[in-house]
N, C-alpha and C positions, 0 to 999 in steps of 0.2 A: 504494499500500499504506500509505504513511504517513497519507494522509488518511483511509483506512478505518478505521486503528487509533484515530486521534483522534475519529472519529465514533463508533466503538464505545464508546470511553471516555466520551464525552460521554453517548451514550444510557443507559450504566449509572448515571451520576451522576444524570441526570434522573430515572430510573426510582426511584432510592433516594429521592432528594429528594421525588418525588410519592408514594410510599408514605407516608413520614413524615407529610407535610402532610395528605394526604386522610384517612389513617386517624384522624385526631384533629382534624379540622375542626369537629365538631360539640359538641366539648367545652367546657365553659364555664371562664372564669378563675376561680380562688379564690385568696383572699389566703394560706390556710393553706398551699396548695401552695409558695408562695415559702418558707416556712418551712422546710419539709421539704427542698427542693431545695438551701437554703443549707447545710443540714447533710450534703448528701450530698458526699463529697470527689471523687467520680468524675464528672468534666465531661461524659463521654459520656452520662450519664443526665440531663443538664439539659434535654435537647430530645427525650425518649423517653417513650412512654406517655402517662400522665396530664399530664405536665410540658409536653407539645408545644405545647398551646394557649398557653403564656405565651411561646413563641418566635417571632420575627420571621420570616416565610415568605419564601422566596427569589423570584427572577424577577419582582418587582413592577415594573410599567411605571413608568419614570421618564426624565427627559429625558438625552439624550446629548450628548456632545462629541466631533465626529470632526474630525479634521484630515488633509488630503491633499495630496499630492506626485504629481500626476497623471504628470509625465515619468518618475517612478520607479515608478509604479504602486503607491504606499503609501498605507495607510489607517490611521491611528492612532486610536484611541479613548483619550481623556484622562480619567482619573479622579483628581479633586481628591485632593491629599495623596499622589500616587503618581508624582512625578517630572514632574506635568501641566504645570506652568509652563515647565520646561525642555524637555519634549517637544513642547510647543506651539512653542516657539521652534525646534527642530530642524527641525519640519515647515515653518515659516516660511522658514528658510535654504535648505531643499532645494527650495522653491517657486520661489525668485528669490535666489539667493545674492549677486548683484551689487547688488540693490536693498537688500538685508539690510544688506550691508556698508557701502554707500554712505550709509546712513541712520545709520552708526555704532553699530549695534546688536551686542551680543553674546549668545551663547546663556545665559550665566549672569547677565545683567543686563537682560534683555528683559521689564520689567516686565508682568504680566498684563493690567491695566486699561489700558494704553497700548500695547499689543502692535502690532506692525507689520502683521501680517496678519489683524487682526480683519475678520470677515466676507468675507475674501477666498477662504481655502481651507477654511472652517469650516462645517459642516454639523450638524443635530440628528437626521437620521434616515437609515439607509442607504439606503433607497428614493429619496431625493432626490440621491443622489451617481450621477451617469452613468458607467456602465461598472464599478461597485462589485463585480461578480460575478467580474471579472477581476484585482481587485486584491489585494494581500496585507495582509491585516488583522493587526494587532498591538495589544498593550496592555501596560501594567505594572500588576501586583498587589502586594499587600503584607500582611504579617502583619496581621490584623484589629485586635489589641491595638496594635501598633506604631504603625497608621495613625491609631487614636483617640487616642493619646497624643500623636503628633507634631501632630495638628490642635488639641487642646486647650493644649498648651504653646505653639504657634505664634500662635493666635488669640486665647486667652483669658489667658494670662499674660504673653506678649512683646508682641505687638501690642496687647493690650487694644482689641480692636476694640469692645467694648461701651461704650466710654467715649463713642465718637461715635454709635454705633449701640447703643441700649440693649436691644433686643430680641435682640441677638446673644449668643452663649454661653448661649443658653437664658434669658437675664434672669438667669443666676446669677453673672454676673461671674467670680471666680475659684473658685468653690465646686465642687468636682469631684462629689461626691454629688448636688448638685441637677442639675449638668449632665447627668449620665448618666440619671437619672430623667426629665429633661425629654425628652431625645433617644430615649429608649424610648418614651415616650408619643406622641412625634411620629411615629416609625417605625410603630408599631402603627396610629395613626389613619389615617396615608397608606395602609398596606398594606390596610387594610379600608375604604377609600375615605370615611373620615369627614371627610378634608380632602384637597384637591388643590392646595393653594397650595404653592409651593416657595420657601424661604427660604435665606439664606446658610448656615446652619448645615446645613441638609439636604444641601446639595451637597456638603459637606466631610465629613459623617459618616455619611450614610445608607450601606447595605450596598453593597459592590462587585457582588455578584451581581445588583443591580438595573441595572447599566450595562451599555451596550454591546450591548445586545440579545443578550445571551448566550443566553436562552431558545431562541432560533432559530438562532443563528450560531456557537455556542462552538467547533464544530468547525473553523471557518474561520481560527481565531485563532491566531497564535503569541503565547503568553503568556509575558512576561519577569517575573521575580520581582525586585522592588527591594532586598529584603534578602538575596539571592545574594551571595557574595562575588565571583562571576563577572559581576555584572550589567553592569559597563561593558563587559566583553568580550563578553558575550552581545548588548548592543544593536549593538556595533560588527559583529559577525559577522553580524547579521540585516541590517543596513544595506549592508555589503559584498555579502552574498549576493544582494541585490535590485538591484545595479547602481550604487550610489553611487560616484562617483568618487575616486580616490586623494587628490586635493586637498581635497575635501569631507570624507572620512574624517580627515584629519589635523587640519583645523580642529575638527571634531567632538569628536575625541580630545583635544585639547588642551584643548577647552573643558570636558570632562568631569571634568578633573583638578582643576578649580577647585571648591571648597566653596561650594555654593549658600548664598544668605542665608537661606533657609528651612530649612536642616538643623537638626535638633534630636537628631541620634542621638549627640552628645557632650556634651550640655548638662547642666548640673546640676538644671535644672528638670526635664527628662525623666526623670533618675534617680530623682528624689524622687517624681514621680508614679507611675512604675513600682512603686517600693517600697510606697507606698499601696495600690495595687491587689493586690499579691502578699500583703499582709497584711489584706485586708479580703474576706471570704468574699461578702458580698452584693453588694459592687460588682462583683468578678469574675465572680459569678454573672449578674449582669445583662449584662454585656458578652458573655459567652457566648451569652446569650438572643438579644441583638441581632444578634450576627455569627455564629451558629452555621453556617449554610451557606455563609458565606465561608470558614470554616474546611474545610468538607468539600469544597466545589466546586473549591477552588486547593489542596488538599493540605497545608495547614498544620495542625500539631499542636495540639491542643486544650490551652488552659493549665490548669495544676493549680489547683485550688481550694483556698485555705487552709482550716484548721480553722475553723470559728465559734467567737467568743469571747462 
């Protein structure tokens, strides 16, 4: 019964998104439309009617990151900036806890680029995972604006990844306005097949609806919300329900209490960027155009668009 309800919800969402996208697929972009959208304080209208052609579509084919623990029948889809480094470490620990601990790894300090299970329990397509039809799929999603802000603060303001790799952060360094417009253009070009190259920024900022092969498999997923107050409880409950032993549960629970190095939730930088967005109708409008279907698909409330100045 539960699977039927999930499937029904997924079909309804898909139908709604399909209608939105197809009904406007032949409309041309117009600069003047952007001016009208920016003056419209109702964010629900940003991707409706004539404005739809300016919004990034859902379910564009993109590369995936799957992590498995075959002994538990678990299959996680990792989405960058959504607890992905920690989730990857959890799945590695569950794959071989003895090896993980012997290597002096910890869940909150298993650096992604040097991760222990690289290419061991990792896949890019569901069809390449043997027995995936019997596995329990799960993933972590996040409020689209929070995910964007977290990524910008982490990669462009804190780490300043552009100092070593000049093309990162869209070549904009710390310029928020520049970066938002660059990423919107990259999403649009990728969605309309004007480019197929995938770069660092794309992996961290492209829509969540493009991930996990949701277009075909969303009904199979248990979706956990990172911004839920119960997130830690939710992920622990899910793991326990799928046979993870008490000792492993205790280790994971203890590790979850440690604040990760990538956390931006309580940072001054984050608060400053959020304040800028809340007071800039053009930038917030552009973010809604980028992530409209993420809000719709995962049940997040659309942000309020501030009055144009």
